[in-house]
C-alpha positions in Angstrom: -8.6 6.0 -1.5 -6.7 6.0 -4.8 -3.2 4.7 -5.4 -1.1 4.6 -8.5 0.0 1.3 -10.1 3.7 1.6 -10.7 4.0 -0.4 -13.9 1.0 1.1 -15.7 0.7 4.5 -14.1 -3.0 4.0 -13.8 -5.0 4.9 -10.7 -6.4 2.1 -8.6 -9.3 2.6 -6.2 -8.5 0.6 -3.1 -11.6 -1.3 -2.0 -10.0 -3.1 1.1 -8.5 -0.3 3.2 -7.9 -2.7 6.1 -5.6 -4.8 4.0 -3.8 -1.7 2.8 -2.9 -0.7 6.4 -2.1 -4.3 7.5 1.6 -5.0 7.0 0.9 -8.8 7.1 -1.2 -8.6 3.9 0.7 -8.5 0.7 -2.2 -7.7 -1.6 -5.1 -5.4 -1.8 -8.4 -5.6 -3.7 -8.9 -2.6 -6.0 -10.5 -1.4 -9.2 -8.4 0.1 -12.0 -9.5 3.5 -13.2 -8.4 3.6 -16.8 -10.8 4.3 -19.6 -14.5 5.1 -19.4 -15.9 1.7 -18.2 -15.8 0.7 -14.5 -13.4 -2.2 -14.2 -14.0 -5.4 -12.2 -12.2 -5.6 -8.8 -8.9 -7.5 -8.8 -6.0 -8.2 -6.5 -2.9 -6.0 -6.6 0.4 -6.5 -4.9 1.1 -3.7 -2.5 4.7 -3.5 -3.5 3.5 -2.4 -7.0 1.6 0.6 -5.6 2.5 4.1 -4.7 0.7 7.4 -3.9 -0.5 9.4 -7.0 2.2 12.0 -6.0 4.9 9.4 -6.6 5.7 8.8 -3.0 6.1 5.2 -1.8 3.7 3.6 0.6 4.8 3.8 4.3 7.0 1.0 5.4 4.7 0.2 8.3 2.0 -0.7 5.7 4.4 -3.2 3.9 6.8 -4.7 6.4 5.5 -6.5 9.5 9.0 -6.3 11.1 9.5 -2.6 10.5 9.9 -1.9 14.2 12.4 -4.7 14.7 14.6 -3.4 11.8 14.8 0.0 13.4 16.9 -1.6 16.1 18.2 0.5 19.0 16.8 3.7 17.5 13.3 2.6 18.5 13.7 2.1 22.2 11.4 3.7 24.7 13.3 5.3 27.5 12.1 4.8 31.1 11.0 8.0 32.8 
């Protein structure tokens, strides 16, 4: 999967998808795709990433308490 680094605008190939989906992890390991040479893997802060379309990452990938913050809007009703 490719994401866009917000500051540079360059594409980053995500090498650790499990960390991307895990809201308890703040960083991912990826490889910048800028220029012709393949770059070495490095750590990227998830808060500095977005989809190439410009959309932000889903809150459930970034915030481990996203359900708690939804409050009363996220209650399951008994049948």
